[in-house]
Backbone bond lengths (Angstrom), bond angles and torsions (degrees), N, CA, C in turn:
res aa  C-N    CA-C-N  psi(-1)  N-CA   C-N-CA  omega(-1)  CA-C   N-CA-C  phi
1 X - - - 1.470 - - 1.522 109.73 -
2 X 1.324 116.51 136.09 1.455 122.32 171.48 1.521 108.06 -117.84
3 X 1.315 116.99 124.05 1.456 121.65 -172.23 1.524 112.38 -67.57
4 X 1.309 115.08 145.79 1.462 122.09 167.95 1.520 108.45 -72.46
5 X 1.335 117.19 135.76 1.462 120.14 176.79 1.529 109.95 -80.59
6 X 1.313 115.87 130.13 1.460 121.37 172.60 1.526 106.10 -88.70
7 X 1.307 115.99 102.64 1.463 122.50 -170.57 1.526 110.37 -82.89
8 X 1.327 115.62 89.58 1.455 120.21 -179.33 1.516 112.92 -63.66
9 X 1.335 117.05 -33.74 1.462 119.96 179.60 1.522 110.84 -63.11
10 X 1.336 116.62 -41.98 1.465 120.43 -179.61 1.526 111.03 -69.38
11 X 1.329 117.22 -43.92 1.459 120.56 179.70 1.528 110.24 -63.70
12 X 1.342 116.62 -41.22 1.461 120.71 179.15 1.523 111.19 -64.09
13 X 1.331 117.12 -42.65 1.466 120.56 179.64 1.522 111.23 -61.86
14 X 1.338 115.89 -40.76 1.462 120.22 177.63 1.524 110.94 -62.57
15 X 1.329 116.30 -42.96 1.457 120.09 -179.53 1.522 111.04 -67.31
16 X 1.335 117.76 -40.14 1.465 120.38 179.09 1.526 110.65 -63.62
17 X 1.329 117.09 -37.96 1.474 119.13 176.33 1.525 110.66 -62.04
18 X 1.333 116.25 -41.01 1.466 119.41 178.24 1.523 110.88 -66.95
19 X 1.335 117.06 -38.97 1.469 120.82 176.47 1.525 110.13 -60.96
20 X 1.327 116.83 -40.71 1.466 120.85 178.95 1.528 110.95 -61.17
21 X 1.344 117.04 -40.99 1.462 120.51 178.54 1.530 110.81 -65.66
22 X 1.325 116.69 -43.07 1.458 120.80 177.77 1.527 111.38 -66.12
23 X 1.331 116.47 -35.04 1.457 121.12 177.36 1.525 110.85 -64.75
24 X 1.318 116.00 -40.43 1.462 119.95 177.46 1.523 110.80 -60.14
25 X 1.322 116.79 -42.91 1.465 120.76 177.46 1.526 110.65 -64.40
26 X 1.325 115.92 -42.45 1.468 120.79 -179.59 1.524 110.45 -61.65
27 X 1.318 116.87 -45.24 1.463 121.34 -178.04 1.526 111.07 -66.08
28 X 1.335 115.75 -39.03 1.463 119.14 177.62 1.528 111.38 -63.73
29 X 1.329 116.87 -32.90 1.466 121.54 -178.45 1.516 112.44 -79.53
30 X 1.335 116.59 -42.06 1.467 121.02 -171.53 1.530 114.33 -101.71
31 X 1.335 116.76 -19.11 1.456 119.86 -177.03 1.512 114.03 80.13
32 X 1.325 116.65 13.14 1.468 120.08 177.64 1.516 110.06 -144.40
33 X 1.330 116.15 164.08 1.447 121.67 177.10 1.530 110.24 -96.82
34 X 1.337 118.78 152.88 1.466 119.33 169.40 1.525 109.88 -59.53
35 X 1.327 116.52 136.48 1.460 120.98 -176.08 1.515 112.63 -108.50
36 X 1.334 116.59 122.71 1.466 122.45 177.33 1.517 109.12 -120.83
37 X 1.331 116.66 123.91 1.458 122.09 177.93 1.520 109.81 -116.77
38 X 1.328 115.52 125.95 1.462 122.55 179.48 1.516 108.38 -112.98
39 X 1.312 116.95 126.17 1.463 122.27 178.50 1.527 108.42 -107.20
40 X 1.327 116.59 123.53 1.456 121.13 177.88 1.524 108.70 -121.33
41 X 1.327 116.14 129.97 1.462 122.12 -177.31 1.520 108.64 -112.68
42 X 1.331 116.85 125.43 1.461 120.99 179.70 1.514 111.38 87.78
43 X 1.345 114.97 -168.41 1.464 120.32 -173.04 1.528 112.34 -127.33
44 X 1.342 116.88 36.82 1.455 120.26 176.75 1.527 109.13 -59.42
45 X 1.336 116.10 126.81 1.464 120.54 -172.65 1.521 111.99 -63.81
46 X 1.341 117.51 -46.09 1.459 120.41 -178.78 1.525 111.07 -63.36
47 X 1.333 116.62 -41.29 1.461 120.01 178.57 1.522 110.64 -62.40
48 X 1.330 116.18 -38.34 1.454 120.17 178.37 1.521 112.27 -61.16
49 X 1.331 116.08 -40.84 1.471 120.74 178.28 1.524 110.04 -63.24
50 X 1.334 117.07 -46.25 1.457 121.19 -178.78 1.532 110.85 -61.74
51 X 1.329 116.16 -44.26 1.461 120.09 -177.14 1.525 110.98 -65.33
52 X 1.308 117.61 -40.06 1.470 119.99 177.89 1.532 111.01 -64.27
53 X 1.336 116.48 -38.66 1.467 119.88 177.99 1.532 110.52 -65.51
54 X 1.326 116.40 -41.31 1.464 120.22 178.15 1.522 110.83 -63.72
55 X 1.314 116.42 -42.14 1.457 121.16 -179.89 1.530 110.55 -62.58
56 X 1.320 116.91 -42.48 1.464 121.42 179.91 1.526 111.00 -63.10
57 X 1.318 116.78 -47.68 1.455 120.92 -178.75 1.536 111.34 -65.82
58 X 1.325 117.08 -39.15 1.462 120.17 179.11 1.529 110.59 -62.74
59 X 1.331 116.07 -37.61 1.456 119.77 175.99 1.511 111.90 -64.35
60 X 1.344 116.64 -41.19 1.458 121.19 178.21 1.527 111.56 -62.53
61 X 1.323 115.99 -31.98 1.463 120.78 -178.73 1.525 112.47 -82.57
62 X 1.330 117.65 -6.29 1.458 120.51 179.04 1.508 114.65 85.35
63 X 1.310 117.69 19.23 1.460 122.14 -179.02 1.535 111.24 -80.86
64 X 1.322 115.34 158.96 1.458 122.39 164.57 1.526 105.36 -85.62
65 X 1.326 116.02 96.03 1.467 121.53 -173.66 1.520 110.49 -104.58
66 X 1.319 115.92 128.94 1.456 121.29 -179.56 1.532 109.26 -128.06
67 X 1.303 115.98 137.17 1.463 121.89 173.99 1.515 108.14 -114.51
68 X 1.323 115.00 122.87 1.465 121.36 -179.77 1.516 107.48 -106.56
69 X 1.304 116.64 113.49 1.467 121.60 -177.13 1.522 110.11 -102.19
70 X 1.335 115.05 128.75 1.456 121.91 -178.19 1.530 109.83 -122.41
71 X 1.312 115.96 147.19 1.454 121.65 178.11 1.526 110.91 -69.31
72 X 1.328 116.39 148.46 1.464 121.08 -178.96 1.525 112.47 -62.11
73 X 1.331 117.08 -20.72 1.463 120.73 179.80 1.525 112.42 -80.37
74 X 1.325 117.67 1.79 1.455 122.06 179.14 1.525 110.71 -56.11
75 X 1.329 116.96 137.99 1.464 120.26 178.80 1.524 110.30 -83.84
76 X 1.326 114.95 163.33 1.459 120.47 177.25 1.532 110.30 -58.04
77 X 1.315 116.60 -45.19 1.462 120.72 -178.12 1.524 111.20 -62.44
78 X 1.324 116.97 -40.71 1.465 120.22 179.55 1.526 111.31 -66.02
79 X 1.329 116.94 -39.28 1.455 119.74 178.64 1.526 110.67 -65.99
80 X 1.319 116.95 -41.38 1.463 120.41 178.52 1.527 111.04 -64.56
81 X 1.332 117.03 -34.80 1.466 120.29 176.23 1.528 110.78 -64.00
82 X 1.331 116.17 -39.55 1.468 120.33 178.30 1.523 110.99 -63.63
83 X 1.340 115.84 -41.13 1.459 120.30 178.19 1.522 110.57 -63.70
84 X 1.317 117.21 -43.76 1.459 120.75 -179.89 1.522 111.37 -62.64
85 X 1.334 116.98 -36.12 1.466 120.00 177.82 1.526 110.59 -64.54
86 X 1.332 117.02 -38.74 1.466 120.65 177.26 1.524 111.12 -69.52
87 X 1.325 117.12 -36.63 1.464 120.51 175.73 1.529 111.07 -58.06
88 X 1.323 115.77 -39.27 1.468 121.29 -175.25 1.526 112.93 -83.04
89 X 1.318 117.83 -13.06 1.462 122.00 -176.15 1.531 109.68 -81.07
90 X 1.328 117.41 112.33 1.462 121.60 -175.86 1.521 112.92 -68.34
91 X 1.338 118.17 -17.57 1.463 120.49 178.71 1.525 112.65 -82.58
92 X 1.322 117.41 -7.09 1.459 122.62 -178.13 1.522 109.43 -100.56
93 X 1.329 116.25 119.39 1.466 121.63 177.59 1.521 112.41 -99.00
94 X 1.324 116.82 -27.38 1.457 121.37 -178.31 1.514 111.49 -134.19
95 X 1.332 115.53 134.84 1.465 121.92 178.38 1.512 108.33 -121.23
96 X 1.317 116.12 130.82 1.458 122.13 176.46 1.523 108.21 -132.25
97 X 1.322 116.79 122.59 1.463 121.72 171.06 1.517 106.64 -100.73
98 X 1.332 116.96 114.74 1.456 121.53 -174.61 1.528 111.21 -65.51
99 X 1.320 116.14 128.63 1.462 123.07 177.53 1.520 109.58 -106.05
100 X 1.330 118.55 152.38 1.458 127.67 1.86 1.528 112.00 -79.34
101 X 1.334 114.92 155.41 1.455 121.36 174.20 1.527 109.85 -88.43
102 X 1.330 117.61 156.24 1.470 119.89 176.55 1.529 111.46 -59.03
103 X 1.306 115.24 155.41 1.458 120.47 178.46 1.531 110.40 -56.33
104 X 1.334 114.05 141.51 1.460 119.52 -179.75 1.515 113.26 100.51
105 X 1.337 116.95 -16.04 1.461 120.81 177.82 1.523 109.15 -102.46
106 X 1.307 116.44 136.63 1.464 122.10 -174.49 1.539 109.70 -92.64
107 X 1.321 115.79 106.06 1.458 120.73 -174.74 1.523 112.46 -61.02
108 X 1.326 117.52 -44.52 1.459 119.93 -175.77 1.527 110.72 -63.05
109 X 1.330 117.77 -40.24 1.468 120.75 179.24 1.520 110.94 -63.80
110 X 1.315 116.84 -37.55 1.461 120.90 179.20 1.526 110.12 -68.39
111 X 1.324 117.32 -44.83 1.467 120.85 179.33 1.523 110.90 -60.37
112 X 1.339 116.52 -42.74 1.459 120.26 -178.48 1.523 112.02 -69.89
113 X 1.340 117.74 -19.51 1.458 121.07 178.80 1.521 112.45 -77.91
114 X 1.341 117.52 -19.19 1.459 121.27 -179.71 1.532 109.44 -72.41
115 X 1.324 116.50 135.38 1.465 120.98 173.84 1.532 108.28 -56.11
116 X 1.328 119.01 120.36 1.476 119.82 -177.03 1.523 113.23 -59.46
117 X 1.328 117.65 -22.84 1.460 120.49 177.50 1.532 111.94 -77.57
118 X 1.347 116.83 -10.61 1.461 122.10 175.76 1.524 111.50 -115.14
119 X 1.321 116.68 4.11 1.469 122.71 -177.22 1.521 110.34 -80.38
120 X 1.337 116.07 74.39 1.465 120.37 -174.73 1.528 112.38 -74.57
121 X 1.332 118.49 -8.42 1.461 121.69 170.18 1.525 111.61 -77.31
122 X 1.340 116.93 -20.76 1.462 121.05 177.76 1.513 114.63 75.02
123 X 1.340 117.78 24.38 1.469 120.65 -175.55 1.526 113.98 -97.05
124 X 1.323 118.16 -16.58 1.470 121.13 -179.08 1.527 109.23 -62.59
125 X 1.328 115.63 145.41 1.467 118.91 -177.11 1.525 112.23 -62.50
126 X 1.327 118.29 -27.71 1.472 119.33 176.76 1.529 110.39 -64.36
127 X 1.325 116.82 -42.53 1.459 119.79 178.19 1.522 111.58 -71.59
128 X 1.335 117.25 -36.36 1.466 120.04 175.81 1.525 110.81 -62.10
129 X 1.332 116.15 -41.17 1.460 120.32 179.27 1.517 112.36 -65.76
130 X 1.322 116.57 -38.26 1.466 119.74 177.76 1.526 111.05 -64.84
131 X 1.336 116.55 -39.49 1.459 119.60 177.04 1.524 110.41 -62.38
132 X 1.324 116.61 -44.01 1.461 121.15 179.98 1.528 111.32 -60.58
133 X 1.330 116.63 -39.86 1.458 121.08 -175.41 1.523 113.37 -90.32
134 X 1.334 117.09 -0.06 1.454 120.06 178.82 1.516 113.71 73.71
135 X 1.338 116.97 27.60 1.472 121.72 177.97 1.525 107.87 -89.59
136 X 1.313 115.94 123.66 1.466 120.25 -165.24 1.521 115.22 -79.09
137 X 1.340 119.24 -12.87 1.462 118.65 -172.76 1.522 114.05 -93.70
138 X 1.345 117.72 15.58 1.458 120.71 173.04 1.519 110.60 -92.99
139 X 1.327 115.51 177.85 1.459 121.16 176.48 1.526 109.31 -105.37
140 X 1.332 115.41 135.75 1.464 122.50 -179.26 1.518 108.66 -95.39
141 X 1.350 118.99 136.54 1.469 120.64 176.56 1.527 111.43 -51.68
142 X 1.325 115.05 139.07 1.462 120.69 -165.03 1.530 113.95 -67.82
143 X 1.332 118.46 -37.51 1.467 118.93 -177.42 1.526 112.00 -67.76
144 X 1.337 120.44 -52.15 1.466 118.12 176.41 1.522 112.66 -64.11
145 X 1.324 117.67 -32.42 1.457 121.39 176.24 1.531 109.78 -61.05
146 X 1.332 116.19 -42.66 1.460 120.62 177.13 1.515 112.47 -65.57
147 X 1.339 116.80 -39.77 1.475 120.33 175.97 1.527 110.90 -60.10
148 X 1.325 116.48 -43.89 1.464 120.19 179.09 1.525 110.81 -62.05
149 X 1.321 116.40 -42.12 1.465 120.26 179.43 1.525 110.41 -60.43
150 X 1.332 117.40 -42.90 1.463 120.34 178.16 1.524 111.62 -63.87
151 X 1.327 116.90 -41.41 1.466 119.94 179.47 1.530 111.13 -65.38
152 X 1.315 116.36 -44.55 1.466 119.30 177.77 1.532 110.39 -60.12
153 X 1.313 115.12 -44.38 1.466 120.91 -179.01 1.533 110.21 -60.72
154 X 1.328 116.03 -45.91 1.462 119.97 -178.81 1.522 111.43 -63.68
155 X 1.327 117.11 -50.61 1.461 119.43 -175.15 1.527 111.65 -69.84
156 X 1.332 116.89 -32.01 1.470 119.01 176.85 1.526 110.78 -61.88
157 X 1.327 116.70 -37.52 1.463 120.35 178.89 1.525 111.64 -69.15
158 X 1.340 116.50 -21.89 1.464 120.72 177.08 1.531 111.75 -91.93
159 X 1.331 116.39 -0.11 1.463 119.71 -175.62 1.513 112.45 72.28
160 X 1.347 117.03 25.89 1.468 122.04 -177.30 1.521 109.59 -125.36
161 X 1.326 115.37 -176.25 1.460 122.40 173.69 1.523 108.41 -143.89
162 X 1.327 115.84 178.75 1.464 121.18 177.56 1.526 112.40 -80.19
163 X 1.306 117.55 -12.58 1.463 121.33 -175.55 1.528 111.13 -57.50
164 X 1.326 115.54 125.49 1.453 121.40 177.70 1.511 115.43 83.14
165 X 1.329 118.34 -10.77 1.461 120.92 -179.63 1.526 110.23 -69.32
166 X 1.324 116.33 143.24 1.459 121.04 174.75 1.524 108.28 -83.47
167 X 1.327 116.18 113.12 1.470 122.18 -174.04 1.522 110.09 -115.99
168 X 1.323 115.32 141.87 1.462 122.09 177.46 1.522 108.82 -126.80
169 X 1.325 116.02 128.27 1.464 122.36 173.84 1.519 108.14 -106.62
170 X 1.323 116.04 120.33 1.465 121.28 175.61 1.521 108.03 -94.47
171 X 1.317 116.63 108.79 1.461 121.78 -177.91 1.509 110.71 123.04
172 X 1.328 116.64 145.55 1.466 120.83 -176.19 1.524 112.03 -134.21
173 X 1.331 116.95 31.45 1.461 120.28 179.29 1.526 110.37 -72.03
174 X 1.334 115.54 159.53 1.458 120.65 176.21 1.524 111.52 -71.38
175 X 1.334 116.89 -22.22 1.463 121.34 -175.17 1.525 111.32 -83.66
176 X 1.350 117.14 -39.04 1.463 119.78 -176.12 1.530 111.88 -124.45
177 X 1.323 117.92 -60.70 1.461 121.17 -168.57 1.516 114.90 -57.52
178 X 1.326 117.67 -54.42 1.465 120.48 -176.72 1.528 112.27 -65.57
179 X 1.350 118.75 -50.13 1.475 116.77 178.24 1.524 113.13 -63.93
180 X 1.330 118.09 -32.92 1.464 120.36 177.41 1.526 110.25 -61.75
181 X 1.313 116.04 -42.08 1.463 120.31 178.95 1.526 111.02 -61.49
182 X 1.324 116.86 -42.83 1.464 120.70 -179.98 1.523 111.35 -65.54
183 X 1.325 116.76 -39.13 1.462 120.16 178.66 1.532 111.44 -64.95
184 X 1.313 116.84 -40.54 1.462 120.42 178.55 1.528 111.44 -66.99
185 X 1.320 116.63 -38.66 1.467 119.86 175.77 1.523 110.88 -61.58
186 X 1.334 115.59 -40.44 1.465 119.33 179.63 1.526 112.02 -65.14
187 X 1.348 116.35 -22.61 1.462 120.90 176.78 1.529 111.48 -89.66
188 X 1.334 116.72 5.49 1.470 123.51 177.00 1.527 112.82 71.51
189 X 1.347 116.59 25.04 1.458 119.55 170.49 1.525 109.19 -74.99
190 X 1.335 116.49 155.37 1.464 122.20 173.54 1.506 106.97 -92.20
191 X 1.328 117.28 116.17 1.462 121.99 -160.41 1.525 114.25 -110.52
192 X 1.336 114.50 140.98 1.466 122.53 165.93 1.522 107.81 -128.53
193 X 1.346 115.51 148.95 1.468 121.43 174.78 1.516 107.66 -122.23
194 X 1.313 116.70 131.19 1.468 121.43 178.71 1.520 109.34 -118.17
195 X 1.337 115.46 155.51 1.466 120.72 -176.98 1.526 108.83 -154.71
196 X 1.335 116.09 -167.57 1.460 120.49 -171.90 1.532 113.71 -63.90
197 X 1.313 117.60 -20.49 1.473 120.48 -178.55 1.538 112.64 -105.51
198 X 1.308 116.78 9.45 1.457 120.02 178.50 1.526 110.64 -70.26
199 X 1.323 117.05 132.50 1.459 121.52 178.96 1.527 110.73 -85.11
200 X 1.319 115.36 143.14 1.470 122.79 175.81 1.527 111.22 49.96
201 X 1.330 114.80 55.29 1.453 121.32 -177.69 1.531 112.85 -59.61
202 X 1.347 119.84 -42.34 1.472 118.08 179.65 1.524 113.35 -56.19
203 X 1.336 117.26 -40.94 1.463 120.42 -179.54 1.528 110.69 -65.30
204 X 1.328 116.23 -38.92 1.460 120.04 179.25 1.530 110.44 -65.66
205 X 1.326 116.67 -41.10 1.465 120.59 178.17 1.525 111.43 -60.88
206 X 1.315 116.31 -38.40 1.473 120.30 -176.85 1.522 113.31 -67.27
207 X 1.336 116.82 -13.83 1.456 120.61 177.35 1.525 112.50 -88.07
208 X 1.344 117.17 -13.42 1.456 121.03 -169.56 1.528 112.37 -83.67
209 X 1.325 115.55 126.31 1.461 120.51 171.71 1.525 110.74 -80.24
210 X 1.327 115.83 -26.83 1.465 122.57 175.04 1.524 107.26 -128.58
211 X 1.321 116.56 124.14 1.461 121.60 -178.29 1.515 109.20 -122.75
212 X 1.336 116.73 121.99 1.460 122.43 176.35 1.522 107.34 -113.26
213 X 1.335 116.57 114.27 1.470 121.70 -176.21 1.521 109.85 -102.76
214 X 1.331 116.08 119.40 1.473 121.62 -179.40 1.524 108.93 -144.35
215 X 1.338 115.74 63.42 1.464 120.68 -176.65 1.526 112.86 -110.38
216 X 1.342 117.96 -13.94 1.457 120.48 177.90 1.510 114.77 72.82
217 X 1.342 117.21 29.91 1.463 121.90 178.66 1.524 109.33 -129.16
218 X 1.322 116.02 123.64 1.459 121.37 -173.90 1.526 111.19 -59.50
219 X 1.339 116.08 127.94 1.470 123.38 174.22 1.526 113.01 54.28
220 X 1.325 117.10 32.13 1.464 121.52 -176.29 1.533 111.87 -66.10
221 X 1.322 117.36 -43.60 1.463 121.71 -177.80 1.520 108.93 -83.82
222 X 1.314 116.58 116.47 1.458 122.07 -176.75 1.530 111.57 -80.93
223 X 1.315 115.54 156.86 1.453 120.02 -178.15 1.509 113.83 -59.62
224 X 1.350 116.96 -37.25 1.466 118.54 -177.67 1.525 112.53 -79.53
225 X 1.351 117.47 2.03 1.455 120.81 171.65 1.529 111.46 -83.96
226 X 1.313 116.99 -15.08 1.459 121.78 -171.55 1.528 110.41 -84.65
227 X 1.313 116.23 131.18 1.464 122.01 174.33 1.524 109.40 -67.91
228 X 1.300 116.93 140.84 1.463 121.20 176.04 1.529 109.40 -59.47
229 X 1.342 116.07 122.85 1.448 120.68 178.68 1.516 115.86 84.61
230 X 1.338 117.66 10.66 1.462 121.19 -179.91 1.532 110.94 -73.11
231 X 1.326 115.21 159.90 1.463 122.41 171.55 1.523 106.84 -105.80
232 X 1.343 116.48 124.27 1.464 121.91 -172.23 1.526 109.96 -116.83
233 X 1.320 115.76 124.49 1.464 122.67 174.94 1.523 107.35 -110.89
234 X 1.321 116.26 114.05 1.470 122.17 -175.82 1.530 109.08 -102.76
235 X 1.325 116.12 106.84 1.465 122.01 -177.59 1.528 111.50 -84.22
236 X 1.320 117.91 -20.49 1.457 121.56 -172.39 1.522 113.79 -65.66
237 X 1.329 115.27 142.35 1.467 122.47 170.70 1.524 105.89 -133.79
238 X 1.323 115.85 103.82 1.460 121.43 -173.13 1.525 110.21 -130.06
239 X 1.325 115.25 151.69 1.461 120.76 170.49 1.519 107.85 -91.53
240 X 1.322 116.02 117.36 1.463 121.12 179.59 1.526 108.43 -85.44
241 X 1.323 116.13 101.33 1.454 120.94 -176.78 1.524 112.96 -83.68
242 X 1.331 116.54 -11.98 1.462 119.88 -178.42 1.519 112.51 -91.76
243 X 1.319 116.54 -30.08 1.459 121.00 -178.16 1.525 109.05 -138.29
244 X 1.313 116.55 170.39 1.467 122.51 171.67 1.521 113.66 60.99
245 X 1.337 117.72 22.69 1.457 122.12 175.23 1.536 112.88 54.60
246 X 1.307 116.27 38.48 1.463 120.55 176.04 1.517 114.67 73.64
247 X 1.337 117.91 19.81 1.453 119.60 179.36 1.529 111.12 -72.78
248 X 1.334 114.78 163.84 1.461 119.73 178.77 1.524 110.88 -69.84
249 X 1.328 115.78 132.50 1.458 122.06 175.17 1.520 108.05 -136.59
250 X 1.321 116.13 164.64 1.453 121.03 179.50 1.512 113.05 -93.27
251 X 1.316 114.91 -166.63 1.463 121.50 175.06 1.528 111.59 -83.04
252 X 1.343 116.20 -10.92 1.457 122.43 -177.07 1.527 109.43 -110.95
253 X 1.328 116.72 138.33 1.469 121.46 174.61 1.529 107.56 -69.65
254 X 1.311 115.90 91.15 1.463 122.36 -169.39 1.531 113.18 -59.09
255 X 1.346 119.79 -49.57 1.469 118.58 -176.46 1.521 113.52 -57.95
256 X 1.344 117.08 -36.07 1.458 119.83 -179.93 1.529 112.11 -83.06
257 X 1.322 116.04 -38.51 1.466 119.57 -177.41 1.520 111.93 -65.06
258 X 1.323 117.20 -35.10 1.468 118.78 -176.76 1.535 112.43 -69.87
259 X 1.350 116.68 -12.38 1.454 120.10 176.28 1.529 111.90 -75.74
260 X 1.339 116.87 -19.38 1.467 120.50 -176.84 1.523 113.23 -115.72
261 X 1.321 116.91 -30.57 1.460 120.08 -177.14 1.524 111.37 -72.99
262 X 1.324 115.42 153.74 1.466 120.18 172.45 1.518 110.29 -80.35
263 X 1.344 115.76 -34.03 1.457 120.93 -179.31 1.524 108.39 -153.44
264 X 1.343 116.40 147.54 1.457 120.81 -176.17 1.524 109.76 -154.11
265 X 1.336 116.40 146.49 1.463 120.52 174.89 1.518 109.68 -86.32
266 X 1.330 117.93 138.46 1.459 120.49 175.43 1.535 110.56 -81.97
267 X 1.319 115.57 164.69 1.469 122.61 171.77 1.529 107.66 -133.15
268 X 1.337 117.51 119.20 1.472 127.54 -3.36 1.516 111.52 -78.88
269 X 1.334 115.67 -179.56 1.453 121.02 175.88 1.514 115.19 96.15
270 X 1.332 116.61 8.93 1.452 119.77 179.64 1.513 111.40 -110.51
271 X 1.331 116.23 -94.16 1.460 121.37 -175.83 1.524 111.72 -73.73
272 X 1.335 118.20 -35.34 1.463 121.26 -174.29 1.515 114.66 -51.39
273 X 1.333 119.53 -53.01 1.469 119.74 179.36 1.528 113.20 -61.50
274 X 1.328 116.60 -30.07 1.457 119.79 -179.71 1.522 111.97 -69.28
275 X 1.332 117.11 -32.25 1.460 120.33 178.82 1.521 110.46 -59.15
276 X 1.326 116.74 -44.42 1.460 120.67 -179.97 1.525 110.89 -69.05
277 X 1.336 116.86 -40.75 1.465 119.90 179.26 1.528 111.24 -60.64
278 X 1.341 117.10 -40.43 1.460 119.85 -179.57 1.525 111.60 -71.40
279 X 1.330 117.26 -30.14 1.465 120.24 173.57 1.531 109.94 -61.03
280 X 1.326 116.23 -43.47 1.465 120.32 178.34 1.532 110.42 -65.94
281 X 1.333 116.59 -40.36 1.460 119.68 178.10 1.529 110.96 -59.82
282 X 1.334 116.21 -47.88 1.463 120.06 179.32 1.531 111.32 -59.03
283 X 1.335 116.52 -40.01 1.462 120.39 180.00 1.526 110.92 -66.30
284 X 1.324 116.97 -40.73 1.466 120.88 177.66 1.525 110.31 -62.53
285 X 1.321 117.07 -42.94 1.465 121.27 177.62 1.528 110.12 -61.50
286 X 1.334 116.80 -44.18 1.460 120.78 178.66 1.522 111.33 -59.90
287 X 1.337 116.28 -43.53 1.464 120.44 179.94 1.532 110.96 -60.27
288 X 1.334 116.70 -42.64 1.461 119.67 177.98 1.531 111.19 -63.20
289 X 1.308 116.67 -47.18 1.466 119.80 -178.52 1.520 111.13 -61.24
290 X 1.332 116.39 -43.88 1.458 120.50 -176.09 1.520 111.82 -71.75
291 X 1.335 116.99 -17.47 1.459 121.50 177.10 1.523 112.37 -98.04
292 X 1.337 116.51 3.66 1.455 120.38 179.36 1.512 114.14 75.62
293 X 1.349 116.70 22.34 1.458 121.84 -179.88 1.519 110.14 -106.96
294 X 1.320 118.98 148.72 1.466 120.17 175.68 1.523 109.85 -65.71
295 X 1.323 117.93 131.22 1.465 119.77 -178.68 1.517 111.82 -72.74
296 X 1.335 117.32 155.14 1.470 120.21 176.47 1.522 110.38 -66.84
297 X 1.322 115.86 160.24 1.464 122.89 -177.32 1.522 109.60 -105.49
298 X 1.318 117.40 118.76 1.455 120.81 -178.29 1.518 111.41 -65.72
299 X 1.331 118.17 -37.45 1.453 120.69 -179.32 1.521 110.75 -58.47
300 X 1.326 116.95 -36.90 1.466 120.52 178.03 1.510 110.64 -66.09
301 X 1.366 116.05 -36.54 1.466 119.57 178.80 1.525 110.09 -68.26
302 X 1.334 117.58 -36.93 1.460 120.33 -178.82 1.530 110.69 -65.40
303 X 1.335 116.02 -35.82 1.458 118.90 -179.84 1.521 111.87 -66.32
304 X 1.354 117.29 -25.23 1.463 120.68 -178.85 1.524 112.00 -80.62
305 X 1.336 117.06 -20.47 1.465 120.24 -174.75 1.532 111.58 -89.39
């Protein structure tokens, strides 16, 4: 078996085009563009790449996109003041503070300072609580949201759904693992979560019809861990310093895994583009809500793709 590639770049591009069309309608109705402000502190190279990609995509979608760059020597109080100014700015629908922050700055305090109605990253505890309780008007973290969109897209093309599938999430972070698990439960998948203390992890992986790997370790999931015919979503983006001349690789040993999986996301070009697309989606939804308009329905967009 050779796995079908789940082309996240193509799915993301399609969604961004649809967001652009919806943005045009929104602007014609309200006389303004959806506003997304990204705050980046310091000069972390990877963060710089992500922010430039977000800025490019936001421009393609027709957003009023602003990048606020702050020196790494910025104090906690100064950063919180910047967040409060964005909270008060009526032209801003979405606020994103790029993580990680430089040492000395408290990430959780900054996240909690963001207006939860503008928290398009979905990290505020109010939005996390809404996800846990199944309340639909919160924002879902963009990476697991993008993974869910890819899974829905894949299974819809097969005439199937996630309902009843045995799903395994590798990783328990607040950014990916935990929200991913909640999203899969909401789709009626039968769920397991694995982590660093899980016993006999390979055997558990072999039971999974859907495997989401988010452990942050290059090529951690071996090919013989994959169930025949499984669908694999690889969230990892790692520099492989031992092989491949330091190229980007995922958490899954892709060349071996694709021999057993039915479908798999590549790295790069899989989950990464979807994270940015879902950030734009969340911002568009926020703009509609803040303007008193009914937000667009993602499920309807998935049916069109």
